[in-house]
Every structure is written in C-alpha cells, then in structure tokens.
C-alpha positions, 0 to 999 in steps of 0.5 A: 297734632294735639299735644299733651298738656301740664296736666297729663304730663304730671300724671304720666310723670307718676308713671315715668319719672324720665320726664319733664314739662317744657313749653315748645315752640316750631319755627320755620325757615324763610327764604325770598324766591323759595317759600318756608321749610321746617327749621326745628324748635326751641324749648323753654321752663315758661311761656314767659322765657319763651318771649324773652326768647323771640324778643333777643332773638328778633333784636339782633336781627338786622332793619331790613327783612334779610333773604334767609331768616328763621321765626316761630312758625306764623300764627302758631302758639306755644304749647307743651311737650314732655322731655328727658331730664338730660335735655330738660338740664340743657334747657335749664342751664340757658338763660332763655330756652335751647333751640334745636335745628331741624335734624337735632329736632328729628334726633331728639324725637328719634331718641325719646328726648321729646315727645310730643304726645304720650 
C-alpha cells in the first residue's frame, strides 16, 4: 500500500482544511502458538514522538517475553498519513501519541478521520 507524503497532504490541505499530517505506525499482536494478527496503529505528531512512545511501551514490558503482546509491525517504518482535525487534537493532547486498537482504527478509516491516501 502506498501512503501519502507530507508534501501531498500540504497541497491537499489547501483544498481540504479538515486534514492534518501525522506519523502512523501499524501494530500487530503476537500470541505464542497462534502467530500474529493486526492490532491497530499508533498516531504521533512527529517521528521522535513515535520513538519515545515505542521506548515507553517497551520499558513497561516484563523482562521475559509474554505469551501475548503487541508490537510495532516488524521491519515496518512509520509513514505519514492524514487525520481529521478532531483526531489531530486528540493526538496533540497526548504525551507522545495515541494508540488506536484494530476496531477503533477501522472505525476512524470508515469515518474518514484517518486517511491513508488521498
């Protein structure tokens, strides 16, 4: 899947004042014996916010691998996506980003609060 870039969003912002550019990272759930499955995403104002968010997440994990846990998608890089102004304000009100679990991510896409490409 191709994702929109920051420049493309800035061009579209002139047409649609309701979108803001943010950093998106997909997450997956890993469960011993069952494998992995999609587990939503996290949204951040900057890539450094994502890195801080990820570090805080891993710092809270136990020293041994749990039977079930979430993680950023293996070998994936954060990408730029567009979000609605209300969702942007929710992200802005957090310390380093907002986690949307799978059902909330699907709902955000369906409501056009999260746009992967224009």
